C-alpha positions in Angstrom: 109.9 -89.6 -117.8 112.7 -89.4 -121.0 116.4 -88.8 -119.9 116.5 -85.9 -121.9 113.9 -84.0 -119.9 115.5 -85.5 -116.4 118.8 -83.8 -117.7 117.4 -80.5 -118.3 115.8 -80.4 -114.9 119.4 -81.5 -113.3 121.1 -78.5 -115.3 118.0 -75.9 -114.6 118.6 -76.8 -110.7 122.4 -76.5 -110.8 122.2 -73.1 -112.8 119.5 -71.8 -109.8 121.8 -73.1 -107.2 124.7 -71.4 -109.2 122.9 -68.1 -109.7 121.4 -68.0 -106.0 125.2 -68.9 -104.3 126.5 -65.8 -106.9 123.8 -63.4 -105.6 124.9 -64.1 -102.0 128.5 -63.0 -102.4 127.5 -60.1 -104.2 125.1 -59.2 -101.8 127.6 -59.5 -99.5 130.1 -57.5 -101.1 127.2 -55.0 -101.7 126.6 -54.4 -98.2 130.3 -54.4 -96.9 131.4 -51.1 -95.3 130.5 -47.9 -96.0 132.0 -46.6 -98.8 134.3 -43.5 -97.5 135.5 -41.7 -100.7 131.9 -41.6 -102.0 130.5 -40.1 -98.7 133.2 -37.5 -98.7 132.6 -36.5 -102.1 128.8 -36.5 -101.9 128.6 -34.7 -98.0 132.3 -33.1 -97.4 134.0 -32.1 -100.4 132.2 -29.0 -101.3 133.6 -27.7 -98.4 136.5 -29.6 -97.3 140.0 -30.8 -98.9 141.6 -33.9 -97.2 145.0 -31.9 -97.5 144.7 -28.4 -97.3 142.2 -25.8 -95.8 139.5 -24.7 -97.7 136.3 -23.3 -96.6 136.7 -25.5 -93.9 140.0 -27.1 -92.4 141.9 -29.9 -93.8 140.4 -33.1 -92.9 143.6 -35.6 -93.0 144.3 -36.4 -89.6 141.8 -34.1 -87.9 140.0 -36.6 -86.1 143.0 -37.5 -84.5 142.8 -33.7 -82.8 139.3 -34.5 -81.1 138.9 -35.0 -77.5 137.0 -38.5 -78.4 135.4 -40.4 -81.0 131.9 -39.3 -79.4 132.9 -35.7 -80.1 133.9 -36.3 -83.9 130.3 -37.9 -83.9 128.5 -35.0 -82.3 130.3 -32.3 -84.2 129.3 -33.8 -87.7 125.9 -34.5 -86.7 125.2 -31.0 -85.2 128.3 -28.6 -84.8 126.1 -25.6 -84.0 124.9 -27.6 -80.8 128.7 -28.2 -79.9 129.4 -24.6 -80.8 126.7 -23.7 -78.5 127.7 -25.8 -75.4 130.8 -23.8 -75.2 133.2 -26.4 -76.1 136.6 -24.6 -76.3 137.9 -26.7 -79.3 134.7 -26.2 -81.2 134.2 -22.5 -80.6 137.9 -22.2 -81.4 137.4 -24.2 -85.0 134.2 -21.8 -85.8 136.2 -18.4 -85.1 139.5 -20.0 -87.1 137.2 -20.2 -90.3 135.4 -16.8 -90.4 132.4 -18.1 -88.3 131.4 -20.3 -91.5 128.8 -22.2 -90.3 129.1 -26.4 -90.7 126.2 -28.0 -92.4 124.8 -30.7 -90.3 124.8 -34.2 -91.0 122.1 -36.0 -88.5 121.7 -38.7 -91.3 125.2 -40.1 -91.1 125.7 -43.1 -89.1 128.8 -43.4 -86.9 130.4 -45.9 -88.9 129.8 -43.9 -91.8 131.8 -41.1 -90.5 134.3 -43.4 -89.5 134.6 -44.5 -92.9 135.0 -40.7 -94.2 137.9 -40.1 -91.7 139.6 -43.4 -92.5 139.6 -42.2 -96.3 140.8 -38.4 -96.0 143.0 -39.8 -93.7 144.7 -42.5 -96.4 144.8 -39.7 -99.3 148.3 -38.7 -100.8 149.1 -35.1 -102.4 149.0 -36.9 -105.8 145.7 -38.3 -105.3 144.0 -35.7 -103.1 140.7 -34.8 -104.9 139.8 -30.5 -104.7 137.1 -29.4 -102.2 133.9 -29.6 -104.8 135.4 -32.3 -106.6 135.5 -31.8 -110.5 131.6 -32.1 -111.3 131.0 -35.0 -114.1 134.7 -35.9 -113.6 134.5 -36.3 -110.1 136.3 -40.1 -109.2 133.2 -41.1 -106.8 131.4 -42.8 -109.5 134.6 -45.0 -110.6 134.3 -46.6 -107.1 130.5 -47.1 -107.7 128.6 -50.6 -107.2 126.0 -49.8 -109.8 127.8 -53.0 -112.1 127.0 -55.4 -109.1 123.0 -54.6 -109.7 123.4 -55.1 -113.5 125.2 -58.6 -112.8 122.5 -59.2 -110.4 119.5 -58.3 -112.7 121.1 -60.1 -115.4 121.5 -63.1 -113.6 117.9 -62.9 -112.4 116.6 -62.8 -115.9 118.6 -66.0 -116.8 117.4 -67.5 -114.1 113.5 -66.6 -114.9 114.7 -67.9 -118.6 116.0 -71.4 -117.7 113.0 -72.1 -115.2 110.1 -71.0 -117.3 111.8 -73.2 -120.3 112.0 -75.8 -118.1 108.7 -75.9 -116.8 107.2 -75.6 -120.3 109.3 -79.0 -121.3 108.3 -81.1 -118.1 104.4 -79.7 -119.0 104.8 -80.8 -122.5 106.6 -84.0 -121.1 103.7 -84.9 -118.8 100.9 -84.1 -121.4 102.3 -86.5 -123.8 102.7 -89.1 -121.3 98.9 -88.9 -120.5 97.9 -88.2 -124.1 96.9 -84.9 -123.7 97.4 -82.7 -126.7 99.6 -80.2 -126.4 98.5 -76.4 -127.3 100.5 -75.0 -130.1 103.1 -72.8 -128.7 102.7 -68.9 -129.6 106.0 -67.1 -130.3 106.8 -64.4 -127.8 106.6 -61.2 -130.4 103.1 -62.3 -131.0 101.9 -63.2 -127.4 99.3 -60.4 -126.5 100.6 -60.6 -123.0 104.2 -60.0 -123.8 103.1 -57.2 -126.3 100.9 -55.6 -123.5 103.7 -55.4 -121.1 105.9 -54.2 -123.6 103.8 -51.3 -124.5 103.2 -50.1 -120.6 107.1 -50.6 -120.1 107.8 -48.2 -123.1 105.0 -45.9 -121.9 106.3 -45.6 -118.4 109.9 -45.0 -119.9 108.7 -42.5 -122.7 106.9 -40.5 -119.4 109.9 -40.6 -117.2 112.3 -39.6 -120.2 109.5 -36.8 -121.2 109.4 -35.7 -117.3 112.8 -35.5 -116.6 113.8 -34.0 -119.7 111.2 -31.1 -118.7 112.6 -30.9 -115.3 116.1 -30.5 -116.6 115.3 -28.1 -119.2 117.9 -25.0 -119.1 119.9 -26.7 -116.2 123.5 -26.7 -117.2 125.5 -28.1 -114.3 129.2 -28.8 -115.5 128.8 -26.3 -118.4 132.5 -25.2 -119.3 132.7 -23.0 -122.3 135.8 -22.2 -124.2 135.9 -18.5 -123.4 137.8 -15.8 -125.6 140.7 -15.7 -123.6 142.1 -18.3 -121.3 141.6 -17.1 -117.7 142.6 -19.0 -115.0 140.9 -18.7 -111.5 143.8 -21.1 -110.2 146.5 -18.9 -110.8 144.9 -15.2 -110.2 142.6 -16.3 -107.1 144.8 -19.3 -105.9 148.2 -18.8 -106.3 148.3 -14.9 -106.3 145.3 -14.8 -103.7 143.5 -12.1 -105.5 140.2 -11.5 -103.5 137.2 -12.5 -105.5 135.2 -9.0 -105.1 138.3 -7.3 -106.4 137.2 -8.5 -109.8 133.6 -9.0 -109.0 132.8 -6.1 -106.7 129.2 -6.3 -107.3 128.7 -9.7 -105.8 128.6 -7.7 -102.2 127.0 -4.5 -103.1 124.4 -5.7 -105.8 121.9 -8.3 -107.0 124.6 -9.3 -109.9 128.5 -10.5 -109.1 129.6 -8.3 -112.2 132.4 -9.3 -115.0 135.1 -7.3 -114.7 136.1 -5.2 -117.7 139.3 -5.2 -119.6 140.6 -1.8 -117.4 140.2 -3.5 -114.4 142.7 -6.5 -115.8 145.1 -3.8 -117.0 145.5 -2.2 -113.7 147.7 -5.1 -113.0 149.0 -6.2 -116.6 150.2 -3.0 -117.3 153.3 -4.3 -115.5 153.0 -8.0 -115.8 153.4 -8.7 -119.8 154.3 -12.3 -119.5 153.4 -15.6 -117.8 156.3 -17.5 -116.1 154.9 -20.4 -114.3 154.9 -22.8 -117.1 157.1 -25.1 -115.8 155.8 -25.0 -111.9 152.0 -24.4 -112.9 151.3 -25.4 -116.6 148.0 -23.7 -117.8 145.7 -26.7 -119.3 142.4 -27.1 -120.7 139.6 -29.5 -119.5 141.1 -31.8 -122.2 144.6 -31.5 -121.4 145.6 -29.1 -124.3 148.8 -27.0 -122.8 148.1 -22.9 -123.2 150.4 -20.5 -123.8 150.0 -17.6 -120.8 152.0 -15.2 -122.4 150.2 -15.2 -125.8 146.7 -14.9 -123.6 147.8 -12.2 -122.1 148.2 -10.6 -125.3 144.9 -11.2 -126.2 143.8 -9.1 -123.3 146.0 -6.3 -124.6 144.4 -6.3 -128.1 140.9 -6.3 -126.5 142.1 -3.4 -124.1 143.6 -1.5 -126.9 147.3 -1.4 -125.2 150.6 -0.9 -126.9 152.9 -3.0 -124.4 156.0 -1.5 -126.7 155.4 2.0 -126.3 153.5 1.6 -122.6 150.6 3.4 -123.5 146.5 2.8 -124.9 146.2 3.2 -128.9 143.9 5.9 -129.9 140.9 6.3 -132.4 141.1 9.1 -134.5 138.4 10.8 -132.4 140.8 10.3 -129.5 138.8 7.7 -127.7 140.7 4.3 -126.8 140.8 1.6 -129.3 139.3 -0.5 -126.9 137.0 -3.7 -128.0 134.7 -5.4 -125.2 135.1 -8.7 -124.4 132.7 -11.2 -125.2 132.8 -13.3 -122.4 130.4 -16.4 -122.3 128.3 -16.5 -119.5 128.3 -19.6 -117.4 125.9 -19.5 -114.4 122.7 -18.4 -115.7 119.0 -18.7 -113.7 115.9 -18.6 -115.3 114.4 -15.2 -116.0 111.2 -15.9 -113.4 114.0 -16.4 -110.3 115.0 -13.6 -108.3 118.7 -14.2 -106.5 120.8 -11.1 -104.9 124.5 -11.8 -104.5 125.0 -8.9 -101.9 122.0 -10.7 -99.8 124.0 -14.0 -99.7 127.6 -12.4 -99.6 127.2 -9.6 -97.4 124.4 -10.3 -95.1 124.5 -14.5 -95.0 128.2 -14.4 -95.5 128.2 -17.2 -97.8 131.3 -18.2 -98.7 131.9 -18.0 -102.6 132.9 -21.6 -102.8 129.7 -22.8 -101.8 127.8 -22.2 -104.8 130.8 -22.2 -107.4 132.8 -24.8 -106.0 136.8 -24.8 -105.1 137.3 -21.6 -107.6 140.7 -21.3 -106.5 141.5 -24.5 -107.9 140.1 -24.2 -111.3 141.8 -23.2 -114.7 138.5 -23.2 -116.6 135.4 -22.0 -114.7 132.5 -24.3 -114.9 129.3 -24.4 -113.2 129.7 -26.3 -110.3 126.4 -26.7 -108.4 122.9 -27.5 -110.2 121.4 -24.4 -109.4 118.1 -25.8 -109.6 115.1 -25.2 -107.1 115.6 -28.3 -104.9 119.2 -27.5 -104.3 118.3 -23.8 -103.4 115.7 -25.4 -100.8 117.5 -27.8 -99.3 120.2 -25.0 -98.6 117.7 -22.6 -97.1 116.7 -25.8 -95.0 120.0 -26.5 -93.4 122.0 -22.9 -93.4 121.7 -20.9 -90.3 121.5 -17.2 -90.6 124.2 -15.0 -89.0 122.0 -13.9 -86.0 124.7 -11.2 -84.9 123.6 -9.0 -88.0 121.4 -6.3 -86.6 118.7 -6.7 -88.8 117.8 -10.0 -87.2 117.0 -8.1 -83.5 113.5 -8.0 -84.8 113.4 -11.6 -84.1 113.0 -11.6 -80.4 111.8 -14.7 -79.9 114.2 -16.5 -81.6 116.7 -14.6 -79.9 115.7 -15.7 -76.3 115.3 -19.0 -77.4 119.0 -19.2 -78.4 119.7 -17.2 -75.1 117.8 -19.7 -72.9 119.2 -22.9 -74.6 116.1 -23.8 -76.3 117.5 -23.5 -79.9 121.0 -23.8 -81.4 120.2 -21.3 -84.1 117.7 -20.2 -86.8 117.5 -21.5 -90.4 116.7 -19.6 -93.3 113.6 -21.6 -93.6 112.4 -20.6 -90.2 112.5 -16.7 -91.4 110.6 -17.7 -94.7 113.4 -18.5 -96.7 111.4 -21.3 -98.5 108.2 -19.2 -99.3 107.5 -19.2 -103.0 107.4 -15.5 -103.4 111.1 -15.1 -101.7 112.5 -15.9 -105.1 109.4 -15.8 -107.8 107.5 -12.7 -107.5 
């Protein structure tokens, strides 16, 4: 066999061994300890903040208050069962946070729960994620192991090409030695098998792109439009603790959570005519642009027709107030064929605003936190237990008896028909 062929074979063998060794190293990295930060972002961040109370308690150091590790595992796997057992600590925590039911996470392994607690215990104030994260800006994706899979895939492709070329060279050399005529090599771009494979892959990718695009049609998660007035929920609902229902009064009484008119804003801003928090709490857009809060209040006065110097409303010739409606840009928008009732969730279900809207008290600019897809709603109905102390549910005598006898710890929305098509489409 020619020395050049042997040399090629040796190089191919060494390369193959090097790639296999690299894959072993990468696989060890990929199967390392669970990523506590990623687990926190995907499972806990919508209701918890490591450093401060949100919908649920602050998580940093909370595992040190548990009676035992096993108690903590049981709490995360099914908090409702721990509460139903009469455990003192569980009942106190449940009552402290307005009896907001914690989602059960039976799929989390004990080591994954340990990883979550290890992460939240390591969080410092400067690096604390807000409950609900920041949608597309969430840092969880920064720690992704996706690059490992890219490296592994490219390495395998290189290995396949090297071995294929080495096999071809060895085969042609063997044919030459035995006097067999080698067939003329067909270029890849003219190879029928290659052309067929490329066509199949292109067809599959095009189908995936079309189907995925159709499924996501109309979705606008992380949508953050520019509004006519820069309104900071962080300042109003967060720092000043204005109740959500003061402005969005319809949320507990009707299907829609109404947008307040300018006269609701003027109830406070007749007296508050400047923003004094530039140093301690500067207003910034998502792009980092600093906003002059006092100038935004002046915009409100223009819309409301208020004269801040004379401290009275400007009047038109017919005596009406010279006000102009504020053209707020709608952020959360469901398809016309979907029925959703705010009061049914806020008043009856006692669902916290943050469950769907994210940590609204930390947002300078509001964006759509949740996907609001059908799958997202159905999963919530499958996991969320209804508030059975409501008189409306007195008709479900069987479920009440089962809870009383200890056969069940609660009743989910799904068990009351919450996943039936006609509940949301009729």
